[in-house]
C-alpha positions in Angstrom: 123.4 101.9 45.7 122.5 98.2 45.7 124.5 97.6 48.8 122.8 100.5 50.6 119.4 99.2 49.6 120.3 95.7 50.9 121.5 97.1 54.2 118.3 99.1 54.7 116.2 96.0 53.9 118.1 94.0 56.5 117.7 96.7 59.0 113.9 96.8 58.4 113.6 93.1 58.9 115.7 93.3 62.1 113.4 96.1 63.5 110.3 94.2 62.5 111.5 91.1 64.5 112.2 93.3 67.5 108.7 94.9 67.2 107.1 91.4 67.2 109.0 90.6 70.5 108.0 93.9 72.2 104.3 93.4 71.1 104.3 89.9 72.5 105.8 91.1 75.8 103.3 93.9 76.0 100.4 91.4 75.6 101.9 89.1 78.3 102.4 92.0 80.7 98.8 93.2 80.1 97.5 89.7 80.9 99.6 89.4 84.1 98.6 92.9 85.1 94.9 91.9 85.4 95.7 89.1 87.7 98.1 91.3 89.7 95.5 94.0 90.2 93.1 91.3 91.6 95.7 90.2 94.1 96.1 93.8 95.2 92.4 94.2 95.8 92.1 91.0 97.7 95.1 91.6 99.9 93.9 95.0 101.3 91.0 93.7 103.5 93.3 91.3 105.4 95.7 94.1 106.3 92.9 96.5 107.3 91.4 94.0 109.8 94.7 93.2 111.4 95.6 96.9 111.6 92.2 97.7 113.2 92.7 94.8 115.7 96.1 96.0 116.8 94.9 99.6 117.2 91.9 98.4 119.2 94.1 96.4 121.6 96.5 99.3 122.2 93.7 101.9 122.6 91.6 100.0 125.1 94.3 98.8 127.5 95.7 101.5 129.8 98.5 99.3 131.1 99.5 98.2 127.6 103.2 97.8 126.6 104.9 95.7 124.0 108.5 95.2 122.7 107.2 95.9 119.2 106.1 99.4 120.2 109.0 100.4 122.5 111.3 103.1 121.1 115.1 102.5 121.4 118.2 104.0 119.9 118.6 103.1 116.3 121.9 101.4 115.7 121.0 99.1 112.8 118.2 99.1 110.2 116.8 96.3 108.0 115.2 97.0 104.7 113.0 94.5 102.8 113.4 95.6 99.2 111.0 94.3 96.6 112.1 94.6 93.0 111.5 92.8 89.7 112.7 89.5 88.4 113.8 90.9 85.0 114.4 94.1 83.2 112.7 95.8 80.3 110.3 97.6 82.6 111.5 101.2 82.2 112.8 102.7 85.5 110.8 100.4 87.7 113.8 98.7 89.4 116.1 101.7 89.4 113.5 103.9 91.0 112.9 101.6 94.0 116.6 101.2 94.5 117.1 105.0 94.5 114.3 105.5 97.0 115.8 102.9 99.4 119.3 104.3 99.0 118.1 107.8 99.8 116.3 106.6 102.9 119.2 104.5 104.1 121.9 107.1 103.6 124.2 107.3 106.6 122.7 104.2 108.3 124.1 100.9 109.2 121.9 98.6 107.1 121.2 95.0 106.1 118.8 94.0 103.4 116.3 91.3 102.7 115.9 91.4 98.9 112.8 90.0 97.1 113.2 89.5 93.4 116.1 88.6 91.2 117.1 92.2 90.4 117.1 93.2 94.1 119.3 90.2 95.0 121.7 91.0 92.2 121.8 94.7 93.1 122.8 94.3 96.7 125.2 91.3 96.1 127.0 93.4 93.4 127.4 96.2 95.9 128.7 94.0 98.7 125.8 94.9 101.0 124.9 92.6 103.9 122.0 90.3 102.7 119.9 88.8 105.3 118.5 86.0 103.1 118.7 84.8 99.5 115.6 82.6 99.7 113.3 84.9 97.6 114.9 85.4 94.2 111.6 85.3 92.2 109.1 88.0 93.3 106.3 86.5 91.2 106.6 83.1 92.9 106.6 84.5 96.5 103.4 83.3 98.2 101.6 84.2 101.4 103.5 81.4 103.2 106.8 83.0 102.2 105.6 86.3 103.6 104.8 84.7 106.9 108.3 83.2 106.9 109.8 86.6 106.3 107.7 88.2 109.0 108.7 85.6 111.6 112.4 86.1 110.7 112.1 89.9 110.9 110.1 89.8 114.2 112.6 87.4 115.8 115.6 89.6 114.7 113.9 92.7 116.0 113.2 91.2 119.4 116.7 89.8 119.6 118.2 93.3 118.9 119.8 92.3 115.6 118.2 95.5 114.1 116.3 98.4 115.7 113.9 99.3 112.9 112.6 97.6 109.8 111.4 99.2 106.6 110.0 97.8 103.3 110.9 99.4 100.0 108.4 98.7 97.3 106.5 100.3 94.4 102.9 101.6 95.0 100.6 100.8 92.1 98.6 104.0 91.4 97.4 103.4 87.8 98.3 101.7 84.6 100.6 104.6 83.8 101.8 105.7 87.3 103.8 103.6 89.8 105.4 105.4 92.8 108.3 104.0 94.8 107.8 104.1 98.6 109.5 103.2 101.8 107.2 102.1 104.6 108.1 101.5 108.3 107.2 98.0 109.6 108.7 98.1 113.1 108.6 99.5 115.7 104.9 100.1 115.6 103.3 103.4 116.6 100.3 102.7 119.0 97.7 105.4 119.4 99.1 108.2 121.6 95.7 108.7 123.3 93.6 106.0 124.9 90.1 105.5 123.7 87.7 107.9 125.5 84.3 107.0 126.8 83.0 103.6 128.1 85.4 100.8 126.9 84.0 97.5 125.8 84.7 94.5 128.0 87.2 92.3 126.2 89.0 89.5 127.9 92.4 88.5 126.4 94.0 85.2 127.2 96.6 85.0 128.6 96.8 88.9 128.4 96.5 91.8 126.0 100.3 92.0 125.5 100.6 88.3 124.6 97.7 88.6 122.1 99.3 91.8 120.6 102.7 90.2 120.3 101.2 87.1 118.6 99.3 89.2 116.0 102.3 91.4 115.1 104.0 88.8 112.9 100.7 88.2 111.1 100.4 91.9 110.6 103.9 92.2 109.2 103.2 89.3 106.8 100.1 91.1 105.7 102.0 94.3 105.1 104.8 92.5 103.2 102.3 90.6 101.1 100.4 93.8 100.3 103.6 95.5 99.3 104.6 92.5 97.2 101.2 92.6 95.3 101.5 96.3 94.7 105.1 95.8 93.4 104.2 93.0 91.0 101.3 95.0 89.6 103.6 98.0 89.3 106.2 95.9 87.5 103.7 94.6 85.0 102.3 98.1 84.4 105.7 99.6 83.9 106.7 96.8 81.5 103.5 97.2 79.5 104.1 100.9 79.2 107.8 100.4 78.2 106.9 97.7 75.6 104.1 99.9 74.2 106.6 102.8 73.8 109.2 100.4 72.3 106.7 99.1 69.7 105.7 102.6 68.7 109.3 103.6 68.3 110.0 100.5 66.2 107.0 101.4 64.0 108.3 104.9 63.5 111.8 103.5 62.7 110.3 101.1 60.1 108.4 104.0 58.5 111.6 106.1 58.3 113.7 103.2 56.9 111.0 102.3 54.4 111.1 105.9 53.1 114.9 105.8 52.8 114.6 102.4 51.0 112.0 103.7 48.5 114.1 106.8 47.8 117.2 104.7 47.2 115.1 102.4 44.9 113.7 105.3 42.9 117.2 106.7 42.6 118.5 103.4 41.3 115.7 103.0 38.8 116.2 106.6 37.5 119.9 105.9 37.1 119.2 102.7 35.1 116.7 104.6 32.8 119.3 107.4 32.3 122.0 104.8 31.4 119.6 103.0 28.9 118.6 106.3 27.2 122.2 107.4 27.0 123.2 104.0 25.5 120.3 104.2 22.9 121.4 107.7 21.8 125.0 106.6 21.5 
C-alpha cells in the first residue's frame, strides 16, 4: 500500500511539472499571437494595392500580353509550403502537408519549404527541395519573401516549372485555422477589357514591362501575407493545444489525488484495525 501511495505521489508531481510547462507555452503562444495578428492586418493593404494595379494594367490595355499570364502545358509544378518551426501545435503541420499532398497528387513537383517542419518533412520523403534557406518561419522577413519571389519568377520564365502554388494555413479565428493552397503563377488577367472611356495612362517603357516588373513584387506580397497568416495560425493552434493539455493535466491530477486519498484512508483504516486487534489480544 505504501509503495502504491508513493507511486501515485510521484505521478502527481510529474503531471504538475508537465502542467507548468504547458501553461507557460500557452502564455508564450498567446503573447506571440497578438503580434502575429497585427502583422496579418498590416500585410493585407500592400497586397490589395499591388493586385489592383496589376488588374488595372491588364484591363486598360487592349494589346496587353505577358509571360506571367500565358497559359502553357503543365509539366512541372512548384509548391511553396509554409509550416511551423516546432511541434506541439495540434494538427497544424500535418493538415497543411495533407492539403498540399492532395493537391499535388499525380504531378511532377518540387518544393520550396519554409519552416523547420516543412524542410524536415520533404527531406525525409526524398522530395526535390528547391532551397533550404528558410528553415525558421518566424525569422522570415519581407526581404526573404522578395528573394523567394525573384527565384520563383526567374524559374517560371526559364521554364523550370509551369505553375507555382503556395500551401499555407489561413487564420480564421483563435480557434479555427484552415489549410489552403493558392495559385501564384500563371496569373489570370481579367477576361473582359474595361468598358467605357479609359483613363490616359502612359507606361514607360511599355505596359508589359511595367506589369512584368510588378509581378515579383506581387508574388512577394502574396508569400509574405501567407507567411503572416501561417505564423498566426501556428500560434493559435499551439495556444489551443496547450490549453487543452493543461486542462487534461488538471483532470489527471484530480483523479490521481482521489486515488491517493483513498489509498491513504485505506492505509489508516488498516493501521487502526491492527492497533485495536493488538489491544484486544
